N, C-alpha and C positions, 0 to 999 in steps of 0.2 A: 552968309545967311541961309543960302540954299543947302549948304552942307549940314548946317545945324538942323534944318527942317528934316532933311533926309535921315539924320541920326535919330531925331525925335520919332519920326514915323517908323523907322526900323526898330527903335526901342519899344514902341507901342505894339508892334506886330509880335515881337518876341514875348512881350508880357502877355499878349492875348493867347499866343500858342502855349506858353507855360501854364496859364490858367486852364486852358482847354485840356491840357495833358493831365493836370491835377484832377479835373472833373472826371476824366476817363478812368484814371486810376481809382478814384473814389467809387465810381460806378462798378468797376471790376471787383473791388473789395466787397461792396454791398452784394453784388451778384454771387460772389464766392460764398459769403456768409449765408445768403438765401439758399443756395444749392446745398451747402454742407449741413444745414440745420436738420437734426434728426426728427424734428416734428413735421407734421403735414402742413406745409405752407402754401397758401394760395393767395392770389391777388384778384380783387373784384372791382368793377366800376360801380359808380353810385346807383346804377339801375339794376344791379344784381347780376351783371354779366361776368363770367369768369374770363380773366385775362391771362393768367400764368399760374404755374405750380412748380414746386421743386422736385428733386430726384426722390426724396423720401416719400413724397405722395405717390409717385409712380411705382416705387418698390412695394410700398404697403398695399396698394390696391392691385398690384400685379399687372400694370399697364406698361407698354414698351416706350411710347413717345407721348409728348405733351399734346399733340393735336388730337390723338385718340382720347386722351384723358379729358380734355376740354369738351370734346364732342359727346362723350357718354357719361359726363360727370353726374347728371341727374339720376342715373341708374344706381349710383353708389349709396343712395339713401332709400330706405323703404318708403312706401307711399305715405305712411303715417308714422310720426314719431311716438315714443311711449306715452306722451301726454295727450295723444289723440288728434293732434293738429297735423295737417298735411305738410309734408316736408318742404315742398316747393314754396308754398305760401309763407310758411314760418321763416324760411331763409330770407326771402325778400323783405319781410317785416323787420328781421333782425339787422340786416344791412342798412335799412332806412333809419332804424333807431341808432345805429352806430354813427352814421353821417350826422345825426342830430346831436348825440351825446358825447361822441368822441371815442368811446370804448364800450365793449359789451363782452361779458363772460357767461358761458352757459354750457350745458352738456348736450351731446348730440349722438345719434346712433347712425353709423354708416354700415354698409354691407359691401364687402370686397367682391371682386370679380369671381372669387372662388366660393362665394355664398356664405362667408363667415361674418358673423356679427362683429362690429368694431365700435365699441363705445369710446367716446373721446370727450375731452374738455376743450372747448374752443374759446379763444380770445380774439375778438375783432377789434382792430385799431384803425381809426380814420387817419388817412395820410394825404397831405397836400401834394398835388401832382400837376405842375405847370398850369396853375390857375384853376385846376379842377380837383375833385376829391376821388381818392381811391380808398379801398378797404383792404387792409392786410389781415389774413386769417391764419392763426396758429392753432393747430389741433394736437393735443397731447393724448397719446394712446393710454387708455385707462384699464386695459385688460389685466395687466400685472397687478395694478393697484386693487382692482375689484377682486381678483383671485386671492391676493394677500389679505384683503379685508374678510373675504369669505372663510379663508383658512383660519384667521384669527377668531372669527365668530364660532367656527366649529371647535377650535381649541378651547374657547371659553365654555362652550356647551359641554364638551367632554369633561372639563374640569368640574363643572357644576354637577354632572351626573356622578362622577367619582366621589365628590364631596357628599352628595345626598345619599349615596348607597353605602358609605362608610358606616360600619356598625357601631362606631364610637361617636359620642356627641362632640361636634366640632364647631368652633366659633372663631371669628377674626375680630380682634379688638385694637383700638388705637392706643396711643401712649397714655391716654387718660383713663384707660380701662373701660371705655364705652364700646359696646358691641356694634361692629360694622355689618357683619353678615353671619349666618349660621346655617347648619344643615338640618335635614328632616329629623335625624335621630335626636338632635338637641331639643327640637320641639316636642318629640315624643317623651323625652326624659322629663321635661318640665310640665308635660300634659297641657300644652297650649296648641291652638289650631291656626293662629295667625302670626306670621313671622314678625309683623310690626310690633307685637307685644314685647319682643326681645331687642329689636334694633334700637340703638340709642340708649339702652339701659346699661347700668353698671352693677348695682348691688341689689337688684330686684329679687333675685332668688337666693340670697344669702340670709340665714338667720343673723340676728344682731351679734350673737356671741357663739363661740364654740362651746362644747360641753365642759371644757376646762376653764372657761371664763374669759378666754382671749377675745378681743374685739375683732370681728372678721374684717372690717375695713382696714384696720392697721396691718393685719396679717397679709391681706391682699396686696397692699402697697409694698410690703417687704418682698413678697414673691415677685412683683413686677420689677422692683429695683434689681433683684437678683438676676432675672432673666435678661434684662437690658444690659447687664454687665457681662454675664457668662454666656448668654445665647441659648441656655437650656436649663430647665428646672422642673423636677418631678416631686410631688408631695400629695398627701391625702387631704381632702377637703369635705366639708359638710354643706350640701345644698338643701333646699326644700322646694317641692313642686308647687305648682299654682294652687294645689289643694291643701298645701301645708304639710305634706308627707316628707319626712326626713330622707335625704338621699346621700349616703356616704359615697364618695367617688375618689378614684385615683386620677389626679390632674397632671398633665404634662404641658408645660408652656415652652414655646419655641419662638425665638426672635427671628423675624424674616425681613429682608430688604423690601421696602415698598417705595418706589419712585425715589424721592430725595430724603426719605426718612425711614423709620422702622415701624413695623406692626408686630403684634403678638398673636400667634396661632395657639388656640387653647383646645386640648383634647381631654375629654372627661370619660373615664370608664366606670360604669355603674357597679358598685361593690355590694349592693344589697344582698344578692344571692350568696355571694362569697361570705359575707359576714354571718348570714343565717346558718350556712353550713358549718362555719367555724364554731359558732355557738353550740350547735348540736354536738360537734366533736368534743368540745370542752365539757359539755354536760355528760356525754357518754363516758368520758374519762374518769368522772367522779365514781362511777360504779364499776369500773373495769376490774379492780382488784378483787371485789367480792365475786363478780361474775367469773373471774378467771379460775377461782377455786371450784365453783359449781361446774364450770365448763370442763375442767380436767376430770372431775368425777364422772360427769355424763359421757365425756369422750371415751373414757376407759371402758365404761359399761357398753357404750355403743360399739366400740372397737371389738370387744369380746363377742357381742351379738353378731356383728357383721362378719367376723371371721368364721363363726360357727355356721351362719347361713351360707356364706360363700363356699365353705368346705362341703357342707351338705349338698348344696346346689351342684357343685362340681362332681361329687361322687355319684349323685343320682342322674345328672344329665348325661354323663358318659355312657352308662349302659342303655339309657333311654334312646339316645341317638343311634346306638347300635341296633336296638330293637326296631326302631322306625325304618332305618336303612335296610335291614334284612327283610322286613315285611314288604318293602317296595320292590325288592329283587326276587321275592318268592314267586314260584309258579302258582297260578290259581285255576288253570284250565282243567286240572285233574281233581278238583274238589267238588263234592256234591253240594246241593243247595244249603243244607244245614251247616256244613263245614265252612262254606264261603261266608255265611252269615257270621259265624264265630270269628273268622279271619278278619272281616271288615270291622267287627267290634273291637278286636285287638288293636287294629290300626287307629281307629277313632279314639279309643281310650288312651293310647300311647301319646297321641298328639295333645289330648286334653291334659294329661299328666305333665307333659313338657311345658304347656302354657301355665299350669299352676306353679311349677318351679320358677318359671320366668317372672310371674307376678310376685311371688314371695321375695325373690332377689331384688326386683325393682323397688318393692315396698321397703325392704331393709335398707337399700341405698338412700331412699328418700328420708327415712327416719334418722339415718346416720349423717345426713347432710352431704352425702357424696354423689348425689344425682346432679349432674351439671347440665345446664342449658347451653348448647353450642350453636349459636345462630350462624347462618350462612345466607348468601343471596340465592334465592331459588324461584322457580316458576310455579306459582300457586295453581295455575290452570293444569299443568302437568300432574301435580299432586292430586288435584280433583279428579282428573280422568283416570288415574291409576286406582284411586279408592273406589270410584264408580265401577270400573272394570271388574275388580275383585268381588265387590258386594252385589253387583248385578246378578252374577251367576249363583251366589249363595242364596239370594232372595228367591230367584226363579226356581231353584232346586226344591224350595218349600212351597212352590205354587203362589208366591207373592209377587205383586207388581212392584217393580223398582223404578222410582222417579228421581230425577236429578236436574238441577239447573245452576248455572253460574252467571251471576248478575253481570251484564256487559260493562257496567260502570265500575266494577271491582278491579283494582290494579292487579296485573298478572305477576309482576316481579316484586317480591317482598323480601324483607330481611327477618329471619327467624330460624328456629330449630325445626327443620322440616321433619326430622325423624320423630321428635316428640309430638309434633302436631299430628302426624300420621297415627301415632300411638293413641293419642286422645280421641281422634275421630273414629279409629278402628274399634276402640273399646265401646264407645257409644253405639256405633253401627252394629257391632256384634250383638249387643244386648237387644237392640231394636229388632233384629232379625230373629234372635233366639226366642224372645217373648211375644212374637207376633205369629199367630197361626193362620190368619186369613186377612185379606185386604192389601195394604201396601206399606212400603217404607220409602220415605221421601228425604232427599239430601239436598240442601241448598247452601251456596256460599254467596254472601253479599257484604255490604259495608253499612255501618250505622254510626251515628254520632251521638254520644251521651256526655252531657256536661262539658261540651267543647272539645272532647277527645274522640278521635276516630278509631273505630274497631273493625276488624275483620270478624264477621258473624258466620259461624258454622251451625246450621240448623238441621236437626234430624227429627223427623216426625214419623210416628208409626200408628197403626190401628191395632196395637197389641192389647195385652191384658190390663195395662195401666197400673197405677200405684195408688194405694189408699192414702188419704190425707194424713192419717196418723203416722204413716211410714216415711213421708217425705223428709221430715227433719233428720232421719237416721240414714238417708239414702247414701251418703258418702262416707259413712263410718266403715271401719275395717271389718272384714269378715262378716258383713251383713248380707243376708239373703231373706227375702220375704215370700210368703205363701209357699212354704217348703212342700206342703202336701200337693198343692196345685202344680208346682213346678219341679216335682221330684225327678222328672226325666232330664232336667237341664243341669249340666255339670258346671262347676266353677268354684272359686275360692271366696267370692265376695270381695275380692281386692281390686277388681278392675276399676270400679268407680272411685274408690279411695285413691288409687294411683292417679286417675284422671284428674280428680279434684286438686291433688297436690301439684301436679304438673301445670295445671292452669294457673294456680296461685303463684308458682315460681315464675311464670311468664307475665305476672301482674294482670291476669285476665280474670274472668268470672263466668260462672255457669248459672243459668236460669232453667228451672224445670217446671213445666205445666203438665198436669196429668189428670185424667178422669178415669176412675177405676172402671174397668170393663170396656172402655172405649179407645184408649190410646194415650200416648205421651209425646210431648215436644221438648227436646233438649236444645237449648241455645247456648253455644260456647262463644264468648267474646274475648278475642285476643287483641292487644293494642297493635294498631297498624304502624309498621315501620317500612318506609319505602326502600326498595332494593335497587341495586345497580345492575342493569342488564349485562354490562361488560364482565361482571364477576359471577354470573350465574353458572353453576356447575351442572354438567350432564344435560345440556339443552339438546333438543332434537336437531336444531341447526345452530352452528356457531354464528352463522350470519344468514339472515333471510334477505335476499336481494330485491330491492325495489327498483323499478325501471322508469326511465325518463318518459314523459308523455309523448315525445316525438318518435318513440320506437314503434315500428310497424311489424306485426306478427300475423302470419297466416296459418290456419289449421285446416288441413285437407282430410276429410273422412266421410265415407258414405253413410255412416251410422249416426243417427241423431243423438243417441245417448252418449257415445264417445265424444262427439263434438261438444255437447253440453258440459261434460266433465272437464275436458281440456280447457274450455273457455273459463270455467269456474276456477280451475287451478291457476291459470294465468292471471285471472283477476286479482288473486292474492298478491301478485307482484305488480299491481297497478297497470296491467296490460289489458287494453280493450282489443281483443284479437278479432281479425276478420276470419270468415269461414268459407269453405268451398265443399260442396257435397259430392263432387266428382272431379276427374282429372281435367276435363275440358274447361270447366269453370276456373279451376286453379291456374291453368296456363293463361287464361284471359285476364285474371286478376293480377298475376305477376307482371304482365305487360302494361298494366295500368298504374301500378304502384310498386316501388322498390321496397321489398320487405327485408328487415334485418335478420329474421329467422323464418323458415318455413317448416312446419311440422307435417310430415307426409305419411298418410296411412299406406300400408303395403298392398293389401288385397282389396281392390275396388272393381266394380263391374266395368266392362268396356275397355278401360285403360287403367292398369294397376299403377301403384306408386312408383315402381322402378321405371316404367315407360314415361310417366309424367316427368320424372326427374331428368331422364335423357333428353326429352324435348325442351325442357327449360334450359339445360346446359347448352343446347344447340342454338339458342337464340343469339342474335348478333352482338348485343351489348356485352362488354366485359363483365358487368355486374352479374349477369345471368350465370356466368361460369364460376363465380366466387361466392355467391350468396349461400350462407349455411342452410343446408336442407337436412333435417333430422327425421329419421324414420320413426314413425309412431306405430308400433306393431306388436302383435301377440306372438310373432315368430322370433324367438331369441336364440335359435340354434346357431352354431358356428357357421354352418353352410349359408344360412339366411344373411348373417352379417357380411359374409364375403360378397353375396349378391348386392347388398346395399352399397358397399364400398365400390364395387365394380361399376355400378350404374351412375355413380357420382354423388351419392349421399355422404355427408360428413360424419354423421354419428347416428345413434338410435336410442330411443327410450322404449322399454317394454310396456305393454298394457297388462294389467291396469297401471295407470300412471303412479309413480312413487314421487311424493312431494319433494323429498330430499334430493332425488336424482334430477328432477326438473329444475330445482333451485340451482344445483351445480351446473346443469347444462346452460342455463341463462348466463351464469357467471363465466362459463368457458367460452361461449360463442358471441356474446354481445360486447361491443366496445366498452372499455373500462369507464369512459367518460359518460356513459349512458346508464350506469347502474350505481346504486348506493346501497350499503349494507346496513341492516338494522338487526339488533339482537332481540327483537320482540316477535317470536313466532306466533302466527295466528292460531286461534283455537275455536272450539265450539262454544258459542254464546247463545244458542237458540234452544227453546224448550224441546223436550223429547216428544215425538209424535207417533212412535211405533212400539207400543207396549206389546209384550208377548203374553199370550194366554197361559194360565197355569197348566203345568204338566204338558205343555205343547212340545212335540218333537219336531223341530224346525229343520227344513232342508236348506235354509239360508242362514249363513253366519253373519248376523247383523253387525257384530263388532268389526269383522273384516270389511264388510261393505261400507260401514261408517268411516273407517280409516281411508278408504278410497275416495270418499266424498268429503274429505277434509274435516271429518268429525262434525259435519253440519247435518243434523237430523232432518230438517225441513228439506234440504237439497237432496238428501238420500231418499226421502219419501217420493220426491218428484222423479228420481231416477227409476225407482221401482215401478211407478206407473207408466213412465216412458217405456220401460221394458215390456210391459203388457201391451202397450199401444203399438210398438214397433216390431215385436218379436212373437206375438201370440200365434201368428200364422206360419212360423218358420218350419215346423215339422211338415205341414201340408206342402209348403214350397219345395222342401228337399225331396219329398216323395214324388211330387209332380215333375220336377226337372229330371229326376232319375228315370222316370218312365220314358222320357224322350231321349235318354242317353247323354244329357248335358251334365257330365261329371264336374266340369270346371265351376259351373254356377252352384251346384250342390255343395261342392267343397268350399266355395267362398262363403255361402250362407252358414255352413258349420263353423268356419273360421271366425266369422263375425260373432256368432252366437257364443263361441268359446270365450272370446275376450270380454263380451258384455256380461255374460254370466259370472265370470270371475270378478268383474267390476262391482256387481251388487252383492257378492258374497256367496253365490250359488256355486261352490267349488266342485261338487259332485257332477252337476250339470256341465260345468266347464270341461271337466276331464272326459266326460262322455262325448261331448262335442269334439274334443281334440282327437279321440280315437276314431270318430267318424271321418274327420278331416284327413287323418293319416291313411285310413283304409281306402278312401276314395281316390287316392293317387294311383291305385291299381286299375281303376276304370273298369271294375267288374261289380255288378250289382249284387250278385248272390252272396259273396263273402261279407258284403257290407250289411246285409239284412239284420244279422244278430246284433251288431253294434248300433244300428239305427233303432231297433226295438228297445234296447237298453236306453238309448238317448231319449226316446219318446216317453218312457216311464219316468225318467228324471225330469224331463221337460214338463210333463203333466203335473207332477208333484209341486214344482216351483210355481207354475201358473195358478194352481189351486190355492197355494198358500198366499200368493200375492193378491188374489181375488178376494180373500177374506179380510184384508187390511182396509180400514176406512181411508178414503182419499184424504191426503194431507191438506191442511189449510196453509196457504202461503202466508208468512208472517212478516210484519214490519220489523225493523231493527229493535223497536221498543217492545216487541212481543205481542202487539195488538193485531188481530186478524184484519186483512184487507176488507174494506167496505166498498163493494162494487157499486152500490147505489150512490154512495157519496162521490165516487169517481165520475159516474154518469152525470150527476147534477152539476158538478164542477165543469165538465166538458161542455154541457149545454150552455152554461153561463158564459164560458170562455169563447164559444163559437160566435155568439152575438157580438161580443166586444171586438173580436178579431176581424169579423166581416165588416164592421162599421169603422175600422181603424181607430178604435177607442183606446187611448193610452191608459185607461183604468186597468187594462190587462196587466200592466206592470205591477199593480198592487197585489196580484194573485200569484206572484212567482214562488213565494215560500209555500203557499198552499199546493201549488202544482208539484213542487219537489216532494212534499210529504205524501200527497194523495195519489199521484200518478206514477212516480218513479218506481215503486215496487212492482208495477205491472210490466216493467220492461219497456221495450220500444225505444223511440228516439226522444225521450223526455228531455234529456240534456240539450239536444238540438233545438227543441221547442223553446226552452227557456232562453237559449242564446239568440234565436230569431226575434223573440219578443223584446229582449234587451236592446237589439239593434233596430227596433221599430219596423222590422220586415213582417208586417202582420199578414200579408197575403200568403207567403210561403209558410208562415207559422200555422195558418188555418189548414193548409194541406197536411202538414205533419200531424196536427191534432186529429184530423180525420182518420189517418192511419192508426193512431193510438186508440181512437174510439172503436175502430173495427176490431182491433186485437182484443180489447176488453169484452166486446160483445161476443166474439168467438169463444173466449175463455169462459164466459158465463154460460154459453150454450153447452160447452163441453161438460 
């Protein structure tokens, strides 16, 4: 019996051990599954306490061990979830709800230890645990899903954009021919404004029958059956718009896979214009045989005439060119006054005769239909400047005032025949100057819109003799001239305006003439605007104009205010806001405060010249100081000077006056390529002219050259002239004074600066005189220099006298409206009160600040930035500086 009990006890023990082993193995499997799960798995007690986590949780959150994970778990969630609830409170509530309901699924936002957002989908499951409850949490990483969803949305958006910008009418239809979706072009074709008018429709925009009597609904079903079988079908179809207008179209149907079925993509190309042109061609063909006979007869006559004119032109032009060439080469210094007058008449009449020959030949080409319009892409502003340059001197030689303006809103790059446009304007301009004895000639280019079409308008106005009303209808007739007795001294064939009229018509343009006899005439030539391609412009001043990134820092060092102003203005064309330094000490201080990508360094400055400044910069400890590009900005362009610049550590040099093209190339050469971008739109003069020359005036200043140095900006050029008076009117006195003390170096430096600044404003003779004084002063002897100094003084006084006679220029807004100082002061007083009281109403004045205060210069941009950032106290300080500057300008 005992043995039996022992066996029974032994059996129970083995059974217990076997069961315990099974439980352990099950626990191991569960633990293995828990640890191997790729999701974030955590275990919680019913009170919201974290008990355990798996390895995926540690890896994803970047934690090494479970103890640290449990300890800092609360930091893995932001304080607030996207729904605005606190993360800690929401977690406790969700665990409690899971204990109650058994399971909970929701989205959650974690944040890893690396600071990365981690959106997840969490499933909470209630688990029985030895008489208590636990909550198992499974979090699925949603980052890839969200990225995939975002990518899908972007793809759908791209598809929609491509569909809406397709120039053909597109729609998507189901198998029953009902429209599911369509693009904007289809809405335009049918003249509807709401897509819902099309969605779900089938035969809404079909007429019942085709012109041949076929029922459209039956033909449409045949087309659909065909495309479902073959996958592709093209045919012509007749629609009608929402207003009933017939729309012939070429329709292409394409079968496409759509989920578990097929859909039909429909593309319709509007054939109305094509049909209209075809009809015109067919109608024209009816008359072609008759016209062919007449054309052959006319062509033969025209050919004979053209051959005769061309031969005559060639035979006459050859000796005329020889006559003109020889008169240009002949000596005239041995002729007396009467002989010289005869000689000049021969030259003038030879040129007039050559122009007559050219006019006759052009007219014959037009009559024969052999005058071709050859359009190219060209810069209209360059053409404008060239025409102005030629006619400016022609007008002034007669004592006339020449005015010109180019509307800043007019496109610069256009497509057209620039040679024929030049011929048209030149003919009109020549007449204006020829028939005007006093007053002015004014030339404008702008754009206008007539009947929905945009035109380039060329307007020539004069105060000449005008045209009688009865002569206006005959103005463009061949060989017409009016008032022959009154204008007997004016040569010409009367063909110029006839040629002009024909050329304008060939370009599909028109001419309007308004004239009052005895008071003047206004010609307006309208040519259709065709936009040009900057990349194809021929003979541009710059093949590329380089624009600079806003992060580029540039310093200009020069002791002369005018040179600084010009350099800063040139750099502004490249979007560079340059810093300036008026001497070497300030330059060294600034380069230690800011790393400049380029430093433009004047050569001759007082106390410390540019070479010494460069050496000291190169000696500074940072590596940057030894490699920063330093470009000499100098009037010394001799080979010896260039060697000095190179030896002291300068990288390159730009001569004064600054050449825009050379500066452009210099920026390209020395700035990192990632900081510049090229544009083929060269800047030009868009401001009104403010420096008229008096009739018969003999000027000592070449305004054309000075304007070129001022980027062809008349207003800026005017400022430079007055800056010259302000900064250099005492130069002669200074030179004489320092020479009396034996200070040759200072006298030479003053002459050097005067040399470059005079050249800058176009006073070339004065510049040369200053150069001679600069060179002779190297001998350090006063007596040999006196003759040169006297010559310099004569030229200097002449320049100052001419400049003093010019009225002070008015600074202009970009719109051409003169600045209103009173308006600026009123705005400043209003803004002062708002800023001092921290009133946010100042934000409403930002646009007015930009328009009214920006043209006065100063820190207007900084003022706007401070107001936008609500830094009203500092903004008030900046405003006070701007106010002071405006007050000083007004007093000046």
